[in-house]
C-alpha positions as CSV (number, residue, x, y, z in Angstrom):
1,M,105.6,103.4,128.7
2,P,103.4,106.6,128.3
3,E,100.5,106.2,130.8
4,D,98.1,108.4,128.8
5,R,98.7,106.5,125.6
6,L,98.2,103.2,127.5
7,V,94.9,104.3,128.9
8,E,93.8,105.5,125.4
9,T,94.7,102.1,124.0
10,F,92.6,100.2,126.6
11,V,89.7,102.5,125.8
12,D,90.1,101.9,122.0
13,L,90.3,98.1,122.5
14,A,87.2,98.1,124.7
15,D,85.1,100.0,122.1
16,T,83.8,97.2,119.9
17,L,80.1,97.9,120.1
18,I,79.9,100.2,117.1
19,D,77.9,99.8,113.9
20,D,81.0,99.8,111.6
21,F,83.2,97.6,113.7
22,D,86.2,96.5,111.6
23,V,87.9,93.4,112.9
24,I,91.1,93.8,110.8
25,D,91.6,97.4,111.9
26,F,90.8,96.5,115.5
27,L,93.5,93.8,115.7
28,Q,96.0,95.9,113.7
29,L,95.5,98.5,116.4
30,L,96.4,95.9,119.0
31,V,99.5,94.8,117.2
32,D,100.7,98.4,116.5
33,R,100.1,99.6,120.1
34,C,102.0,96.6,121.5
35,V,105.1,97.6,119.5
36,E,104.6,101.2,120.5
37,L,104.1,100.7,124.2
38,L,105.9,97.5,125.2
39,G,109.4,98.0,123.9
40,V,109.2,95.1,121.5
41,D,110.5,95.2,117.9
42,A,107.6,93.5,116.1
43,A,104.3,91.8,116.6
44,G,102.0,89.5,114.7
45,L,98.5,88.1,115.4
46,L,96.8,84.8,114.3
47,L,93.1,84.4,114.5
48,A,91.1,81.2,114.4
49,D,88.6,80.9,111.5
50,Q,85.1,79.3,111.8
51,N,86.8,75.9,111.5
52,G,89.3,76.5,114.2
53,R,92.3,76.9,111.8
54,L,94.6,79.8,112.6
55,R,95.0,82.5,109.9
56,L,97.2,85.5,109.8
57,I,95.2,88.6,110.5
58,A,97.6,91.4,111.5
59,S,101.4,92.1,111.6
60,S,103.5,95.1,112.4
61,N,105.9,94.6,109.5
62,E,106.7,92.4,106.5
63,Q,109.3,90.3,108.3
64,V,106.8,89.2,111.0
65,R,104.1,88.6,108.3
66,M,106.4,86.2,106.6
67,L,107.3,84.5,109.9
68,E,103.7,84.1,110.9
69,L,102.9,82.5,107.6
70,F,106.0,80.3,108.0
71,Q,104.6,79.1,111.4
72,L,101.4,78.1,109.7
73,Q,103.0,76.4,106.8
74,N,105.3,74.4,109.0
75,D,102.8,73.8,111.8
76,E,105.3,74.9,114.5
77,G,106.0,78.0,116.5
78,P,105.1,79.9,119.7
79,C,101.8,81.3,118.4
80,L,100.6,77.8,117.6
81,D,101.7,76.5,120.9
82,A,100.0,79.3,122.8
83,F,96.8,78.8,120.9
84,R,96.8,75.0,121.5
85,T,97.7,75.1,125.2
86,G,95.9,78.4,126.1
87,T,99.0,79.5,128.0
88,R,101.8,82.0,127.4
89,V,104.8,80.6,125.5
90,S,108.3,82.3,125.8
91,H,111.8,81.8,124.4
92,R,114.4,84.2,125.7
93,D,117.2,83.3,123.2
94,L,116.3,81.6,120.0
95,S,119.9,81.4,118.8
96,R,120.9,79.1,121.7
97,D,118.1,76.5,121.3
98,S,116.6,75.4,118.0
99,A,115.1,72.1,119.3
100,R,111.7,73.5,120.2
101,W,110.9,75.0,116.8
102,P,113.8,74.0,114.5
103,R,112.6,75.5,111.3
104,L,110.9,78.6,112.8
105,T,114.0,79.4,114.9
106,V,116.2,79.5,111.9
107,A,113.8,81.7,110.0
108,A,113.3,84.1,113.0
109,V,117.1,84.5,113.6
110,D,117.6,85.1,109.9
111,A,115.0,87.8,110.1
112,G,116.9,89.5,113.0
113,F,114.8,88.3,115.9
114,A,116.4,86.8,119.1
115,A,113.5,86.3,121.5
116,V,109.7,85.8,121.4
117,D,106.7,85.7,123.7
118,A,103.3,84.4,122.5
119,F,100.0,85.2,124.3
120,P,96.8,83.3,123.7
121,M,93.7,85.3,123.1
122,R,91.7,83.4,125.7
123,L,88.6,83.9,127.9
124,R,88.0,81.0,130.2
125,S,88.1,77.9,128.1
126,E,87.7,79.6,124.7
127,V,90.8,80.5,122.7
128,V,90.2,82.6,119.6
129,G,93.8,83.4,118.5
130,A,97.3,84.3,119.7
131,L,99.6,87.3,119.7
132,N,103.4,87.1,119.0
133,L,105.9,89.7,120.4
134,F,109.3,89.5,118.8
135,R,112.5,91.2,120.1
136,A,115.8,91.8,118.3
137,R,117.8,91.2,121.5
138,P,117.7,88.1,123.7
139,G,116.3,88.2,127.2
140,E,113.1,88.1,129.1
141,L,110.3,90.7,129.2
142,T,109.9,92.5,132.5
143,R,107.1,91.6,134.8
144,T,105.4,94.9,134.1
145,V,105.6,94.5,130.4
146,L,104.3,90.9,130.7
147,R,101.3,92.0,132.8
148,T,100.6,94.9,130.4
149,A,100.8,92.7,127.3
150,Q,98.5,90.2,128.9
151,A,96.0,92.9,129.9
152,L,96.0,94.3,126.3
153,V,95.4,90.8,124.9
154,D,92.6,90.1,127.5
155,V,90.8,93.4,126.8
156,A,91.0,92.7,123.0
157,T,89.7,89.2,123.5
158,I,86.8,90.3,125.7
159,G,86.0,93.0,123.2
160,L,85.8,90.4,120.3
161,L,83.7,88.0,122.3
162,Q,81.4,90.7,123.7
163,E,80.8,91.8,120.1
164,R,80.1,88.2,119.2
165,S,77.6,87.8,122.1
166,I,75.6,90.9,121.3
167,R,75.5,90.4,117.5
168,R,74.9,86.7,117.9
169,Q,77.3,83.9,117.2
170,E,76.5,83.3,113.5
171,I,76.8,86.9,112.6
172,L,80.2,87.4,114.1
173,T,81.4,84.1,112.8
174,E,80.5,85.2,109.3
175,Q,82.1,88.6,110.0
176,L,85.4,87.0,111.2
177,Q,85.4,84.7,108.1
178,T,84.8,87.7,105.9
179,A,87.6,89.6,107.6
180,L,90.0,86.7,107.0
181,N,88.9,86.4,103.4
182,S,89.3,90.2,103.0
183,R,92.9,89.9,104.1
184,V,93.6,88.1,100.8
185,I,92.2,91.2,98.9
186,I,94.3,93.5,101.1
187,E,97.5,91.6,100.3
188,Q,96.7,91.8,96.6
189,A,96.2,95.5,96.8
190,K,99.4,95.9,98.8
191,G,101.3,94.2,96.1
192,L,99.7,96.3,93.4
193,L,100.5,99.5,95.3
194,A,104.0,98.5,96.1
195,E,104.7,97.9,92.4
196,R,103.1,101.0,91.1
197,L,104.4,103.4,93.7
198,G,107.8,101.8,93.9
199,V,107.7,101.3,97.7
200,G,107.9,98.3,100.1
201,M,105.0,96.2,101.2
202,E,104.9,97.9,104.6
203,S,104.8,101.4,103.1
204,A,102.1,100.2,100.7
205,F,100.0,98.9,103.6
206,A,100.5,102.2,105.5
207,A,99.3,104.2,102.5
208,L,96.3,101.9,102.1
209,R,95.3,102.1,105.8
210,G,95.9,105.8,105.8
211,Y,93.6,106.4,102.9
212,A,90.9,104.2,104.4
213,R,91.1,106.1,107.7
214,S,91.2,109.6,106.2
215,H,88.2,108.8,104.0
216,Q,86.4,106.9,106.7
217,Q,86.2,103.7,104.6
218,K,87.0,100.1,105.5
219,L,90.3,98.6,104.5
220,P,88.8,95.8,102.4
221,D,86.6,98.3,100.5
222,V,89.6,100.5,99.6
223,A,91.6,97.4,98.6
224,R,88.8,96.3,96.2
225,M,88.7,99.8,94.7
226,I,92.5,99.5,94.0
227,I,92.3,96.1,92.5
228,E,89.2,96.9,90.4
229,G,90.8,100.1,89.1
230,R,88.2,102.4,90.8
231,L,91.0,104.0,92.8
232,R,94.4,104.8,91.3
233,A,97.6,104.1,93.1
234,E,98.5,107.7,92.3
235,D,95.7,108.8,94.6
236,L,97.5,107.4,97.5
237,S,100.9,108.9,96.6
238,G,102.1,111.3,99.2
239,L,100.4,109.6,102.1
240,P,102.7,108.4,105.0
241,G,105.0,105.7,103.7
242,T,104.7,106.6,100.0
243,P,106.8,108.9,97.8
244,K,105.3,112.3,96.9
245,R,104.8,112.9,93.2
């Protein structure tokens, strides 16, 4: 686990008090860095909307995105349990026990995952979401990895709630709801890019995110430009994850 990169990640996750704070990009950063730093194979994050319902907000790849949606549709899985109980939920070998989450377990194993840990995004009594860490091999995370994962989740949670406190409850609630709604627009843009560029959904999202960052624009704004035809799919060709033309 590169120490410098870990420190950089903590700094990035603590920096939420900026004018153009982007909830989706912030939580995507958390998911991506967990995969990069913790030795896990994939990660996904569910965030509660203004009515307390969990919604998918970030995932490290398409398989996990589908698994997270599967959890929500079937109302079972580690992320839901972690959110409801406010405690970490773990399963070291999904292939050996399907009683806990019978439908989710089958789907996870079919997707190539053998173990999972879910961490609630919790500060005191308030739980705002949950993070899933998936691994392709059975076994438990080391104590160091568990502590680091919990610390990353805690810092991200504090950052979100700090932003909420300073900008006032109703403003951030509206912002979070807008971010969740924007995810629908992003998924539509991903599908459009994937079809037009002949790439997978993960590559399409990488190109979309890369364009937004390189042009200092927000993901939802770029996604709307794609859908409305104000930005051509060809303009993203050649970015990481897309074929060059």
